[in-house]
FINU-327458 format. One record per residue (C-alpha): x, y, z; residue number from 1; residue in three letters. Coordinates in nm, 4 decimals, padded with zeros to 6 digits, always signed. Layout:
// FINU-327458
(pt (X; Y; Z); NUM; ALA);
...
This chain:
// FINU-327458
(pt (-00.7726; +00.3144; +00.5020); 1; UNK);
(pt (-00.7272; -00.0225; +00.6806); 2; UNK);
(pt (-00.4276; -00.1810; +00.5060); 3; UNK);
(pt (-00.4151; -00.5382; +00.6585); 4; UNK);
(pt (-00.7808; -00.6303; +00.7398); 5; UNK);
(pt (-00.8822; -00.9861; +00.7038); 6; UNK);
(pt (-01.2141; -01.0459; +00.5703); 7; UNK);
(pt (-01.4169; -01.3620; +00.4282); 8; UNK);
(pt (-01.3571; -01.4586; +00.0756); 9; UNK);
(pt (-01.6298; -01.3034; -00.1632); 10; UNK);
(pt (-01.7154; -01.4184; -00.5142); 11; UNK);
(pt (-01.4509; -01.2883; -00.7604); 12; UNK);
(pt (-01.7266; -01.2201; -01.0265); 13; UNK);
(pt (-01.5671; -01.0748; -01.3212); 14; UNK);
(pt (-01.4430; -00.7386; -01.1729); 15; UNK);
(pt (-01.1377; -00.7478; -01.3754); 16; UNK);
(pt (-01.0588; -00.4280; -01.5592); 17; UNK);
(pt (-00.8162; -00.4656; -01.8439); 18; UNK);
(pt (-00.5868; -00.1992; -01.9544); 19; UNK);
(pt (-00.5723; -00.2215; -02.3206); 20; UNK);
(pt (-00.2459; -00.1657; -02.5238); 21; UNK);
(pt (-00.2162; +00.1503; -02.7176); 22; UNK);
(pt (-00.3664; +00.1531; -03.0471); 23; UNK);
(pt (-00.1641; -00.0292; -03.3260); 24; UNK);
(pt (-00.0529; -00.3022; -03.0861); 25; UNK);
(pt (-00.1881; -00.6425; -03.1533); 26; UNK);
(pt (-00.2990; -00.8478; -02.8303); 27; UNK);
(pt (-00.0926; -01.1491; -03.0027); 28; UNK);
(pt (+00.2188; -00.9526; -02.9790); 29; UNK);
(pt (+00.2000; -00.8804; -02.5919); 30; UNK);
(pt (+00.2195; -01.1082; -02.2829); 31; UNK);
(pt (-00.0794; -01.0273; -02.0564); 32; UNK);
(pt (-00.0023; -01.0137; -01.6863); 33; UNK);
(pt (-00.2871; -01.0170; -01.4222); 34; UNK);
(pt (-00.2087; -00.7542; -01.1639); 35; UNK);
(pt (-00.4209; -00.7829; -00.8560); 36; UNK);
(pt (-00.4592; -00.4638; -00.6401); 37; UNK);
(pt (-00.4691; -00.3986; -00.2665); 38; UNK);
(pt (-00.8117; -00.2503; -00.2254); 39; UNK);
(pt (-01.1709; -00.3365; -00.3603); 40; UNK);
(pt (-01.2148; +00.0100; -00.5135); 41; UNK);
(pt (-00.9636; +00.2013; -00.7263); 42; UNK);
(pt (-00.7371; +00.4565; -00.5390); 43; UNK);
(pt (-00.4729; +00.6950; -00.6469); 44; UNK);
(pt (-00.1812; +00.4677; -00.5531); 45; UNK);
(pt (-00.2501; +00.2885; -00.8966); 46; UNK);
(pt (-00.1932; +00.5977; -01.0928); 47; UNK);
(pt (+00.1531; +00.4876; -01.2080); 48; UNK);
(pt (+00.0438; +00.1732; -01.3932); 49; UNK);
(pt (-00.2714; +00.3543; -01.5398); 50; UNK);
(pt (-00.0573; +00.6182; -01.6889); 51; UNK);
(pt (+00.2232; +00.3767; -01.7795); 52; UNK);
(pt (-00.0160; +00.1528; -01.9803); 53; UNK);
(pt (-00.1565; +00.4624; -02.1444); 54; UNK);
(pt (+00.1869; +00.5913; -02.2577); 55; UNK);
(pt (+00.2868; +00.2517; -02.3647); 56; UNK);
(pt (+00.5726; +00.1797; -02.1123); 57; UNK);
(pt (+00.4487; -00.1785; -02.0584); 58; UNK);
(pt (+00.3802; -00.2293; -02.4363); 59; UNK);
(pt (+00.7459; -00.1314; -02.4897); 60; UNK);
(pt (+00.8453; -00.4411; -02.2593); 61; UNK);
(pt (+00.6174; -00.6618; -02.4446); 62; UNK);
(pt (+00.3493; -00.6637; -02.1658); 63; UNK);
(pt (-00.0227; -00.5697; -02.1405); 64; UNK);
(pt (-00.1614; -00.5336; -01.7785); 65; UNK);
(pt (-00.4960; -00.6882; -01.6758); 66; UNK);
(pt (-00.5894; -00.4817; -01.3550); 67; UNK);
(pt (-00.8016; -00.6906; -01.1174); 68; UNK);
(pt (-00.9810; -00.5204; -00.8368); 69; UNK);
(pt (-01.0159; -00.7829; -00.5573); 70; UNK);
(pt (-01.3604; -00.8495; -00.3826); 71; UNK);
(pt (-01.2038; -00.7837; -00.0544); 72; UNK);
(pt (-00.8641; -00.6895; +00.0831); 73; UNK);
(pt (-00.8201; -01.0483; +00.1830); 74; UNK);
(pt (-00.8264; -01.1797; -00.1745); 75; UNK);
(pt (-00.5278; -01.0022; -00.3011); 76; UNK);
(pt (-00.2954; -01.2694; -00.1625); 77; UNK);
(pt (-00.5275; -01.5444; -00.2506); 78; UNK);
(pt (-00.5284; -01.4378; -00.6143); 79; UNK);
(pt (-00.1436; -01.4185; -00.6072); 80; UNK);
(pt (-00.0760; -01.7215; -00.4176); 81; UNK);
(pt (-00.3070; -01.9517; -00.6188); 82; UNK);
(pt (-00.1601; -01.8118; -00.9411); 83; UNK);
(pt (-00.4832; -01.6452; -01.0477); 84; UNK);
(pt (-00.2435; -01.3336; -01.0655); 85; UNK);
(pt (+00.1136; -01.3284; -01.1466); 86; UNK);
(pt (+00.1740; -00.9749; -00.9636); 87; UNK);
(pt (+00.0079; -00.7750; -00.7131); 88; UNK);
(pt (+00.0170; -00.4404; -00.5456); 89; UNK);
(pt (-00.0052; -00.5173; -00.1796); 90; UNK);
(pt (+00.1386; -00.4304; +00.1583); 91; UNK);
(pt (+00.4334; -00.5503; +00.3519); 92; UNK);
(pt (+00.2137; -00.7065; +00.6151); 93; UNK);
(pt (+00.0118; -00.9039; +00.3661); 94; UNK);
(pt (+00.3262; -01.0544; +00.2240); 95; UNK);
(pt (+00.4425; -01.1377; +00.5615); 96; UNK);
(pt (+00.1170; -01.2832; +00.6803); 97; UNK);
(pt (+00.0896; -01.4722; +00.3528); 98; UNK);
(pt (+00.4200; -01.6275; +00.3939); 99; UNK);
(pt (+00.3533; -01.7492; +00.7498); 100; UNK);
(pt (+00.0793; -01.9323; +00.5827); 101; UNK);
(pt (+00.3284; -02.0852; +00.3383); 102; UNK);
(pt (+00.1707; -01.8944; +00.0352); 103; UNK);
(pt (+00.4165; -01.8819; -00.2450); 104; UNK);
(pt (+00.4532; -01.5082; -00.2755); 105; UNK);
(pt (+00.7530; -01.2775; -00.2618); 106; UNK);
(pt (+00.7992; -00.8978; -00.2484); 107; UNK);
(pt (+00.9850; -00.7903; -00.5644); 108; UNK);
(pt (+00.9771; -00.4117; -00.5173); 109; UNK);
(pt (+00.8981; -00.1550; -00.2760); 110; UNK);
(pt (+00.6426; +00.1264; -00.3272); 111; UNK);
(pt (+00.7601; +00.4191; -00.1112); 112; UNK);
(pt (+01.0744; +00.4348; +00.1179); 113; UNK);
(pt (+00.9321; +00.4440; +00.4553); 114; UNK);
(pt (+00.6455; +00.4332; +00.7186); 115; UNK);
(pt (+00.4130; +00.7442; +00.7065); 116; UNK);
(pt (+00.1632; +00.5908; +00.9591); 117; UNK);
(pt (+00.0717; +00.7540; +01.2831); 118; UNK);
(pt (-00.1762; +00.9420; +01.4878); 119; UNK);
(pt (-00.3925; +01.2185; +01.3187); 120; UNK);
(pt (-00.5870; +01.4827; +01.5340); 121; UNK);
(pt (-00.7795; +01.7921; +01.4207); 122; UNK);
(pt (-00.5857; +02.0807; +01.2510); 123; UNK);
(pt (-00.4269; +02.2935; +01.5325); 124; UNK);
(pt (-00.4769; +02.0407; +01.7929); 125; UNK);
(pt (-00.1463; +01.8330; +01.7967); 126; UNK);
(pt (-00.0890; +01.5602; +02.0605); 127; UNK);
(pt (+00.2115; +01.4166; +02.2332); 128; UNK);
(pt (+00.2252; +01.0395; +02.3045); 129; UNK);
(pt (+00.1975; +01.1188; +02.6676); 130; UNK);
(pt (-00.1307; +01.3363; +02.5994); 131; UNK);
(pt (-00.2838; +01.0258; +02.4488); 132; UNK);
(pt (-00.3491; +00.8938; +02.7915); 133; UNK);
(pt (-00.7282; +00.8802; +02.8461); 134; UNK);
(pt (-00.8117; +00.9667; +02.4945); 135; UNK);
(pt (-01.0451; +00.8202; +02.2579); 136; UNK);
(pt (-00.8583; +00.7016; +01.9512); 137; UNK);
(pt (-01.0165; +00.5558; +01.6308); 138; UNK);
(pt (-00.8354; +00.2580; +01.4945); 139; UNK);
(pt (-00.8591; -00.0279; +01.2428); 140; UNK);
(pt (-00.8941; -00.3590; +01.4272); 141; UNK);
(pt (-00.5957; -00.5424; +01.2821); 142; UNK);
(pt (-00.2832; -00.6783; +01.4454); 143; UNK);
(pt (-00.0421; -00.4323; +01.2804); 144; UNK);
(pt (-00.2347; -00.1261; +01.3723); 145; UNK);
(pt (-00.2459; -00.2422; +01.7401); 146; UNK);
(pt (+00.1256; -00.3300; +01.7399); 147; UNK);
(pt (+00.2313; +00.0098; +01.5994); 148; UNK);
(pt (+00.0077; +00.1901; +01.8444); 149; UNK);
(pt (+00.1514; -00.0075; +02.1202); 150; UNK);
(pt (+00.5069; +00.0784; +02.0257); 151; UNK);
(pt (+00.4207; +00.4408; +02.0310); 152; UNK);
(pt (+00.2453; +00.4106; +02.3642); 153; UNK);
(pt (+00.5490; +00.2517; +02.5138); 154; UNK);
(pt (+00.7554; +00.5490; +02.4217); 155; UNK);
(pt (+00.5616; +00.7317; +02.6905); 156; UNK);
(pt (+00.5314; +00.4113; +02.9250); 157; UNK);
(pt (+00.1756; +00.3793; +02.8339); 158; UNK);
(pt (-00.0117; +00.0780; +02.7064); 159; UNK);
(pt (-00.3339; +00.0044; +02.5148); 160; UNK);
(pt (-00.5127; -00.0028; +02.8535); 161; UNK);
(pt (-00.4307; +00.3593; +02.9021); 162; UNK);
(pt (-00.6408; +00.4739; +02.6029); 163; UNK);
(pt (-00.9935; +00.3876; +02.4652); 164; UNK);
(pt (-00.9913; +00.2397; +02.1247); 165; UNK);
(pt (-01.2899; +00.2888; +01.8915); 166; UNK);
(pt (-01.2682; +00.0522; +01.5866); 167; UNK);
(pt (-01.3846; +00.1726; +01.2464); 168; UNK);
(pt (-01.5698; -00.0536; +01.0335); 169; UNK);
(pt (-01.4185; +00.0893; +00.7209); 170; UNK);
(pt (-01.2748; +00.4283; +00.7653); 171; UNK);
(pt (-01.1408; +00.6149; +01.0635); 172; UNK);
(pt (-01.1718; +00.9692; +00.9210); 173; UNK);
(pt (-01.5546; +01.0024; +00.9854); 174; UNK);
(pt (-01.4939; +00.9392; +01.3401); 175; UNK);
(pt (-01.2664; +01.2448; +01.3843); 176; UNK);
(pt (-01.4695; +01.4734; +01.1630); 177; UNK);
(pt (-01.7762; +01.3832; +01.3625); 178; UNK);
(pt (-01.5756; +01.4565; +01.6935); 179; UNK);
(pt (-01.6471; +01.0900; +01.8117); 180; UNK);
(pt (-01.2803; +01.0442; +01.8936); 181; UNK);
(pt (-01.0026; +01.2612; +01.9960); 182; UNK);
(pt (-00.7642; +01.1300; +01.7206); 183; UNK);
(pt (-00.7261; +00.8371; +01.4610); 184; UNK);
(pt (-00.4709; +00.6246; +01.3292); 185; UNK);
(pt (-00.3770; +00.6337; +00.9756); 186; UNK);
(pt (-00.1364; +00.7287; +00.7014); 187; UNK);
(pt (-00.0558; +01.0668; +00.5557); 188; UNK);
(pt (-00.1602; +00.9729; +00.1931); 189; UNK);
(pt (-00.4890; +00.8065; +00.2859); 190; UNK);
(pt (-00.6438; +00.9305; +00.6036); 191; UNK);
(pt (-00.4394; +01.2595; +00.5837); 192; UNK);
(pt (-00.5559; +01.3002; +00.2303); 193; UNK);
(pt (-00.9202; +01.2456; +00.3369); 194; UNK);
(pt (-00.9054; +01.5146; +00.6142); 195; UNK);
(pt (-00.8015; +01.7660; +00.3435); 196; UNK);
(pt (-01.0709; +01.6799; +00.0937); 197; UNK);
(pt (-01.3513; +01.5777; +00.3073); 198; UNK);
(pt (-01.2707; +01.7750; +00.6466); 199; UNK);
(pt (-01.1070; +02.0910; +00.4607); 200; UNK);
(pt (-00.8252; +02.0776; +00.7107); 201; UNK);
(pt (-00.4593; +01.9699; +00.7434); 202; UNK);
(pt (-00.4695; +01.7061; +01.0325); 203; UNK);
(pt (-00.1985; +01.7432; +01.2966); 204; UNK);
(pt (+00.0299; +01.4320; +01.2608); 205; UNK);
(pt (+00.2166; +01.2648; +01.5260); 206; UNK);
(pt (+00.4514; +01.0224; +01.3256); 207; UNK);
(pt (+00.4998; +00.6508; +01.4596); 208; UNK);
(pt (+00.8448; +00.6466; +01.3481); 209; UNK);
(pt (+00.9395; +00.9173; +01.5830); 210; UNK);
(pt (+00.8173; +00.6920; +01.8694); 211; UNK);
(pt (+00.9736; +00.3591; +01.8433); 212; UNK);
(pt (+00.8071; +00.2203; +01.5235); 213; UNK);
(pt (+01.0408; +00.1059; +01.2364); 214; UNK);
(pt (+01.0686; +00.3370; +00.9342); 215; UNK);
(pt (+00.9979; +00.0653; +00.6696); 216; UNK);
(pt (+00.7752; +00.0648; +00.3630); 217; UNK);
(pt (+00.4277; +00.0034; +00.3949); 218; UNK);
(pt (+00.3366; -00.1051; +00.0385); 219; UNK);
(pt (+00.5000; -00.3606; -00.1965); 220; UNK);
(pt (+00.4877; -00.5084; -00.5489); 221; UNK);
(pt (+00.4807; -00.8939; -00.5129); 222; UNK);
(pt (+00.5043; -01.1855; -00.7317); 223; UNK);
(pt (+00.3904; -01.5431; -00.7435); 224; UNK);
(pt (+00.6794; -01.7522; -00.6782); 225; UNK);
(pt (+00.6147; -02.0172; -00.9550); 226; UNK);
(pt (+00.5556; -01.7439; -01.2076); 227; UNK);
(pt (+00.8837; -01.5559; -01.1047); 228; UNK);
(pt (+01.0845; -01.8901; -01.1269); 229; UNK);
(pt (+00.9458; -01.9793; -01.4677); 230; UNK);
(pt (+00.9361; -01.6165; -01.6212); 231; UNK);
(pt (+01.2064; -01.4115; -01.4627); 232; UNK);
(pt (+01.2419; -01.1831; -01.7835); 233; UNK);
(pt (+00.8603; -01.0894; -01.7642); 234; UNK);
(pt (+00.9171; -01.0050; -01.3960); 235; UNK);
(pt (+01.2129; -00.7813; -01.4832); 236; UNK);
(pt (+01.0098; -00.6325; -01.7643); 237; UNK);
(pt (+00.7185; -00.5496; -01.5440); 238; UNK);
(pt (+00.9390; -00.3816; -01.2920); 239; UNK);
(pt (+01.1296; -00.1828; -01.5490); 240; UNK);
(pt (+00.7979; -00.0464; -01.6903); 241; UNK);
(pt (+00.6703; +00.0057; -01.3438); 242; UNK);
(pt (+00.9623; +00.2140; -01.2165); 243; UNK);
(pt (+00.9401; +00.4267; -01.5560); 244; UNK);
(pt (+00.5800; +00.4730; -01.4900); 245; UNK);
(pt (+00.6241; +00.5879; -01.1254); 246; UNK);
(pt (+00.8903; +00.8454; -01.2394); 247; UNK);
(pt (+00.6637; +00.9733; -01.5155); 248; UNK);
(pt (+00.3611; +00.9988; -01.2923); 249; UNK);
(pt (+00.5611; +01.2013; -01.0423); 250; UNK);
(pt (+00.6818; +01.4279; -01.3077); 251; UNK);
(pt (+00.3393; +01.4770; -01.4859); 252; UNK);
(pt (+00.0790; +01.4625; -01.1919); 253; UNK);
(pt (-00.2232; +01.6224; -01.3737); 254; UNK);
(pt (-00.1770; +01.4150; -01.6838); 255; UNK);
(pt (-00.1589; +01.1001; -01.4735); 256; UNK);
(pt (-00.4608; +01.1919; -01.2644); 257; UNK);
(pt (-00.6456; +01.2451; -01.5898); 258; UNK);
(pt (-00.5517; +00.9079; -01.7095); 259; UNK);
(pt (-00.6846; +00.7568; -01.3942); 260; UNK);
(pt (-01.0072; +00.9425; -01.4486); 261; UNK);
(pt (-01.0472; +00.8136; -01.7977); 262; UNK);
(pt (-01.0150; +00.4502; -01.6621); 263; UNK);
(pt (-01.2234; +00.4802; -01.3286); 264; UNK);
(pt (-01.4544; +00.7576; -01.3773); 265; UNK);
(pt (-01.7280; +00.6118; -01.1861); 266; UNK);
(pt (-01.5105; +00.5453; -00.8993); 267; UNK);
(pt (-01.3573; +00.8804; -00.9243); 268; UNK);
(pt (-01.3366; +01.1523; -00.6530); 269; UNK);
(pt (-01.1416; +01.4182; -00.8375); 270; UNK);
(pt (-01.0428; +01.6181; -00.5193); 271; UNK);
(pt (-00.9359; +01.3104; -00.3296); 272; UNK);
(pt (-00.7437; +01.1303; -00.6021); 273; UNK);
(pt (-00.5581; +01.4556; -00.7224); 274; UNK);
(pt (-00.4670; +01.5166; -00.3423); 275; UNK);
(pt (-00.3769; +01.1624; -00.2800); 276; UNK);
(pt (-00.1113; +01.1520; -00.5540); 277; UNK);
(pt (+00.0228; +01.4833; -00.4484); 278; UNK);
(pt (+00.0474; +01.3336; -00.0948); 279; UNK);
(pt (+00.1949; +01.0047; -00.2400); 280; UNK);
(pt (+00.4767; +01.1420; -00.4531); 281; UNK);
(pt (+00.6928; +01.2486; -00.1706); 282; UNK);
(pt (+00.6910; +00.9075; -00.0169); 283; UNK);
(pt (+00.9152; +00.7846; -00.3077); 284; UNK);
(pt (+01.2031; +01.0106; -00.2041); 285; UNK);
(pt (+01.4495; +01.0992; -00.4597); 286; UNK);
(pt (+01.3410; +00.8947; -00.7768); 287; UNK);
(pt (+01.6665; +00.7021; -00.8868); 288; UNK);
(pt (+01.8107; +00.3606; -00.9646); 289; UNK);
(pt (+01.7077; +00.2370; -00.5957); 290; UNK);
(pt (+01.3227; +00.3386; -00.6482); 291; UNK);
(pt (+01.2025; -00.0155; -00.6082); 292; UNK);
(pt (+01.4962; -00.1731; -00.4218); 293; UNK);
(pt (+01.4087; -00.3491; -00.1025); 294; UNK);
(pt (+01.6595; -00.3095; +00.1744); 295; UNK);
(pt (+01.7358; -00.6039; +00.4031); 296; UNK);
(pt (+01.7773; -00.3734; +00.7015); 297; UNK);
(pt (+01.4306; -00.2537; +00.6677); 298; UNK);
(pt (+01.2867; -00.6126; +00.6779); 299; UNK);
(pt (+01.5093; -00.6886; +00.9660); 300; UNK);
(pt (+01.3967; -00.4024; +01.1735); 301; UNK);
(pt (+01.0290; -00.4637; +01.0915); 302; UNK);
(pt (+01.0431; -00.8374; +01.1805); 303; UNK);
(pt (+01.2159; -00.7874; +01.5027); 304; UNK);
(pt (+00.9458; -00.5410; +01.5970); 305; UNK);
(pt (+00.6697; -00.7854; +01.4841); 306; UNK);
(pt (+00.8179; -01.0714; +01.6890); 307; UNK);
(pt (+00.8684; -00.8438; +01.9905); 308; UNK);
(pt (+00.5137; -00.7287; +02.0095); 309; UNK);
(pt (+00.3875; -01.0925; +01.9170); 310; UNK);
(pt (+00.2305; -00.9976; +01.5791); 311; UNK);
(pt (+00.4385; -01.2756; +01.4163); 312; UNK);
(pt (+00.5406; -01.5604; +01.6504); 313; UNK);
(pt (+00.8279; -01.7161; +01.4558); 314; UNK);
(pt (+00.9337; -01.4754; +01.1637); 315; UNK);
(pt (+01.1624; -01.6440; +00.8970); 316; UNK);
(pt (+01.4740; -01.4775; +00.7692); 317; UNK);
(pt (+01.4363; -01.1347; +00.6180); 318; UNK);
(pt (+01.5609; -01.2520; +00.2768); 319; UNK);
(pt (+01.2695; -01.5168; +00.2704); 320; UNK);
(pt (+01.0131; -01.2480; +00.2105); 321; UNK);
(pt (+01.1654; -01.0215; -00.0711); 322; UNK);
(pt (+01.4091; -01.0454; -00.3572); 323; UNK);
(pt (+01.5743; -00.7773; -00.5667); 324; UNK);
(pt (+01.6698; -01.0284; -00.8337); 325; UNK);
(pt (+01.4259; -00.9038; -01.0765); 326; UNK);
(pt (+01.5475; -00.5329; -01.0750); 327; UNK);
(pt (+01.7676; -00.3850; -01.3315); 328; UNK);
(pt (+01.8475; -00.5478; -01.6689); 329; UNK);
């Protein structure tokens, strides 16, 4: 799954899916938040807010979520930056790129504690970084993928010129399953999940973080700056409900997957979604009070790497991109 591809704006065309409040709740009693997602089709990363809405966690905070599925991955930040959405599920890179274009968006909570991106090869065929020389690697054609790959290769005194890259139009996994490449780039709970469910194998994984890539969170919850300033209590309520939802979904995986199925049955691949949530839960680490807390050290390391590899030429101060002010009471 390409996390940072930039595509042209498509018509938004009413593909908003509203999560209704539980029976007995009046719409007039709740504040509706438009919550735009990171991907044009539903995926298992959304499970917490699906089950949280069903269990009434957002209702308890006086909120109702309107889940918006964006036309393209590029539209998430457009919805958030223009105020068509108050909150977004997105990636750290989309926040950074949006801020570089002066979009009024801020990361208000992390989703996961580290970077689980790397090189995946067929089961039983692990590769070292040095062994990537001369290999065909399936990649996504975005700046961050190339930067992370460059960092890994540098660990063995290699460059992108030492490998052959094959850009996937939308998914690297088929390239590997069809033996068109020797390895692919991806994350353990997307491409790694697909290898298990589509390829019936556990991919060999070469973690980027063991070879020079910052171990910083990939996914973020973000808010529109104007809304955050005008409605800080709503932002806090949203994050409280979301933290409770993540914890519940981690403790009740099957119930949570079933709730996803009820909502998105037509876009539902049971094997993939079930396995994806299983693969995602460990990414939160020990679930506690710091579940959503962004660490300034993480942003500092990431921004330094982005500048070094010329992904972002003039990054702002780390604290510019995120805020923990909306966490807690």
